[in-house]
N, C-alpha and C positions, 0 to 999 in steps of 0.2 A: 324784798327778800330775793334770794336766788334759790330756785328749786333744785335740790340735789338727790332727793329720794322719792320713791313712789308714794310713800305715806304723806310727804309734804304736798305733792301734787293732788292727792286725794283730799287732803284737808282744805286746800285752796279751792278745789272744785265744789266741795260741800258748802263752804261759806259763800261762794259765788252763786251757787244755785239758790241759796236762801235769799240773798238780796235781789237776785234777778227775778225770781218768782214773786217776791213781795212787790217789786216795782210793777210787774205785769198786772198783778191783781189790783193794785191801787189804781192804775190807769183805767182798768175795766170798771172799777167801783165808782170813780169820780163822775159827778153829774151836776148839772145846774141846780142851785138851791141848797147844796151841801156846804157846810163850813169846812175850812181847811183843817180845823182841829178834829172834826169828825173823821175826815180822810186820814189824818195822821194817826189817830187812835186805832183805826182799822189796820193801818200798816204796822203799828206797834204790836198789835195782837198777833198778826201774822208772823212777825219776827220772833216773838216770844214762843209761839206755838212750834216753831221750827228750831228752837234752841239758840236763837240769835239774840244779841244785845246791841242796842243802838250805838253805833260808833261815835257820832257827834255828842250824844248825851254822856257817854263814858269818857271821852277824851277832852271835851271842852265844856261840859255841863250845859250843852245846848238845850233850850227849853222846848223840846219836842223829840219825837222818835226819828222823824225824817225832816228834811228841809223841803218846804213847799213854797215856791215863789210864783207870784201871779202878775201877769201883765208887765208893768214897768219894772218889776223886781228882777234883777239879774241872777241872784243866787242867795242862799242862806235865809230864805223867807221863814219867819216864825209861824207855825200853825196857830190859828186863832179862831175862837168861836165867833168873832165879829166879822171875819173875812168870808163872805159868802160867794161861792163860785157862780158865775153868770154864763149864759149862752155865749159862745165865741171867745171866752177868755183864753189867753195864752198861759199855760200852767207848766211849771217845771217841778218834777219830783226827783229828789236825790236821796237814794237809799244806800247806806253803808252800815256794816255790822261786823261784830266779832262772833265767831262760832268755833268753839273748841280751840281757841288760841290763834285762829287764822282770821284775817280781816279782808273784806272785799267791798268794793264801791261801784255803784253804777247810777246812772241818771238819764232822764229824758224829758224833753219838752213836747207838748202836744196841745191841741185845741179842744176845749170842752164843747161838746155838741157840734152845731154847725159853725163853719168858719166864716162868720158874718163880718169879721174885721180884716180878713185877708192875711192872717198870720201863717197860713199853710205853707207858702213858699219858703219862708224863713226856716220853718221846722224841717222841711224836706232837705233844704240845703245843708243844714247842720248835720243831719243824718248821713247824707252822702259824703260830706267832707270827712266825718269821722271814719266812715268805711274806707275811703281812699287813704287817709292817714295811716290807719292800722295796717292796711295791705302793703304799705311801704316800709313797715318797721321790721327790722331783723338785726341780729347781732352785728355790731360794727357801724351801723348807721348813726350819723350824728343827730343828736336830739334837735339841734338848731335847724337841721334840714327838714325835719318833720314840721317844725314850726313854720318854716318858710312855705311848705306845701299848704298848710292850713290857711295861712294868711293870703297866699296867692289865689287859692280856690275861692276864698270868701270875696276877695276883690273882684275876681272875674264874674261873680254872681251879683255884684253890686252892693256887697256888704263889707263890714269891718269886723275886727276881732277885739275882744276884751284882753288887754295886754297884762293886766295884773291878776288874772286868774289863770290857773295852769293845772295840768295833770301832774302826777307824782308817783313815786314808788309806793308799794303797799305790800302787805303780807303778814308780818308779825306785829304791825301797828298800822294805824290809819294812814299816816304819812311817813314815808321812809325815803332814802336816796333812790333815785335822783329826785330832789325836792321841787324842781321847776322844769316841767315839760310844757314850755310856753306855746301859745298859739301864734307866735311870730318868730322870725329868725333872730335870736339873740346871739349876735356875733361874738360875745364874750363867753358863751357857753360852748366849750369844746368837748363836753362829755358825749360819749357814745352809748347807745343801747348795748347791753351785755346779754349774751345768750343765757337763757334760763331765768332771767330777771322777771319779776312780776311788777307790772306797772298799771296804773289807771290812766287811760288816755281820754281826754275830754275836750270837746270843742265848745267855744263860747263865741257864737256868731251874732253880730250886732247890726242893727239898722243904722245907727248913728254914732253911738258912744265907743270910746276906746279904753276907757278906765271905768271901773266900778267903785263907787264911793260907799263907805259904810255909813249907815243912817244912825239916828239918835238912839235907837234901841240896842246898838252895839253889835248887831248881827246882819240885818238886811242890807243887801247891796243893790244899788241903783246906778245906772249908767250916768256918767258925768255930763252928758249932753242930752239925756232922755232917750226916747225910743224904746226898742224891745231887743231882747236877747234870747236866743235858743241855745240850749246846752244838751249834749248827748255824751254818754260816758260808758266805757267798757273796762273791766279789769281783764288784762291779758298776760300771757307768758311769752316772752321774746324767744324766738328760735333762730335757726339758720335760714329758715324759709318763711312761710306764712305763720303768723303768731297763733297761739292757742287762745281763743276767746272764751274765757271762763264764764262770763256773764251772758252768754248767748241766749239763755232761757228767758231773758226779758223781752225777747221778740221785737225789739225796736226796728229791726230790718225786715220783719215779716210782712 
């Protein structure tokens, strides 16, 4: 969507606060020995209590309130009573929701407990790349150039990017134009960011893989060559200068 009134901006900020605070509290609540279903139900209760409705459940009939991906899972992990979090696991939580007709999306990867498997550098790199990418977005900038920046920074750090997962427009639905804000330079995409547009920018930084393959459950994505993936995501509004970060309350950069 493109924000043209103060009420639209207020609506987007409210929806973004709901998903951001839910993500923050889920990160704080997660601990070894907990199932991903328990963590998801905690998040679902937070959303409902704030007047939010799960976006993936509404839009795609996803079997969970949030997407929770663990270790080798790159995205869209299904919450399960059988998946028990362990010390040192790499976990990604993606929270998106509708609140009063406005939609917002955010996500973040982190390590449960002590970083005994050494995932911390991947997580921090993903955070920093998202920060740098967002700081370079303004009206008139080509979407492909932000993709080039993300892939270049990942390569400099010794990582790859997942090329078939991307950011997207958002606001009045979960996915709007532009539909593909890729993590690499798509030379065929000549679209530019537009001032006042609302977009969800996300990094998918990978140790080995470049493509995420859908598993037999129809949802879970795992890298085509294995390894691990860290994702971070903010919903923002494009301006002529620094973007407005609507989901800042998730405190992923704190």
